[in-house]
Structure formats: structure tokens, C-alpha cells
Residue, then its C-alpha position, 0 to 999 in steps of 0.5 A: m556451493i563448489n565441489q571441485v575447481t580446475t583450470q578447466g571448469f569446476t563442478t558444484a556440490a550436491l543439493p542443497d549445498k550448491f545453493e548456499a554460497g556466501t555469508p548466511p544472512i546474519v544481519e537480516a536475522i538480527g533485524l528480524h529478531a529485533a523486529t519481532e522484539y519491537v512488535s511484541q513490546i507494542g502487542l499484536d492486539a493494540i496493533h490490531r486495534y489501531e490499525k482498525e481505528i485509523g483505517a475507518y477514520a480514514d474511510r469516514g473521511l473519504r466517504e464524506l467527500e463528493g465524488v469519492r467512492i470507497i470500494g470495500p467494507t463499512p468502516e466498522h468492518k474496516s482493517g488499515i486498508v482504504s481503496f477507493v476511486i475519484d469521478h473522472a480520475h484514474a487511479h494511476d493520475i490519483s496515485q501520481s497526484l497523491d505523491t505530489y503531496g508526499i503521500a504514497v498509495r497504490a494503484g491498480h487491481h490489487c490482485t483482485m481483477p475479477l471483482h474490479k471487472s464485476l464492479g466495472l472498474s479499471a483500477t482503484t487506488r489503495a491507501s493502506f495504514y499501520f501502527y507506525n501511521t498517524f491520524e494527522e497523515a490520514d487527514r492529509l490524505i483526506e484533503a489531498v484527495k478532496a483537492i485532487r477531486k476538484r482538479f479532475a471535476p468536469s467543468g464548462r471551461k477547458r483546464q490548462l495542463r500543468 
């Protein structure tokens, strides 16, 4: 990185060496190798099949809930991603509420602002599943969304804030 150092200052090496300071990312390279071996043992086809299966499972369960709208393809055309909205609830409120159940999701535009605008949506909530997720976790998401839907459902009486 350094070409010369004096008591008055320093000069950097020529490109690309001036950006190559420190120890190379040895640990990261070893970790990447271990990860690729692990994924190869499972098999990309098996991972893809499982991801589609669990994504479709969660999608079907959420579609059965009143006041929940799935944004995206039908379960048979699904990967491991399920985006949804709940009537009378903002995506960020849904995300924060799911967090209290120990469920991590994303809320926002998900790099699809034009789509959200065309659908008249301010944001969606997105649950992502992969081969390390379980069907029990998908069931927990569905049950939590069901409870959250009830909490945000309009009623004739005032709700107390907690």
C-alpha cells in the first residue's frame, strides 16, 4: 500500500497495490469454501425443490387468512418468497409485530417501487424461506399473521395502545 514513508509524510504505491493493505481475507476464503462444500453436499436441485415447497406452503396458509392479500404469483409458481399486506396495517407495523413473535421479515418496497405504486401499495411485508427454514416456522408465521390481523382489524370500540 505504501511506496515511501518519511517524517514529512508518505506516498502510496501505484494502483492496484495502494488498495491492498493488510492481511488477505484468508478466513473468509476458508469459510466460503466450507459453505460451497456444504451446499454442494445438499445439492442445488434439492435446495430449489425445498425452497419452492416451503414457499408455496406458507403462501397457501397466508392466502386462507381473511384480510391478508398475497402480492405475487400463485403458490405453484412460487419460490421461497412470500410478500403480503394485511388490511388496515402498514408493512412496518406488521414487521415490528412479527418481531415480537421472534419472526424476522422485511418491510418496504423491496426494490419494486413502480410495482408498488401501480398496485396502490405504500409497502409490503416479505417473508423469505430457504433450506434452513422449517415448516413449523412457516406455521408460526401464519399463526402470528392471523393474530396480528385481529389486532389491526377495525372495531366499533377504541383500542388501547400497549
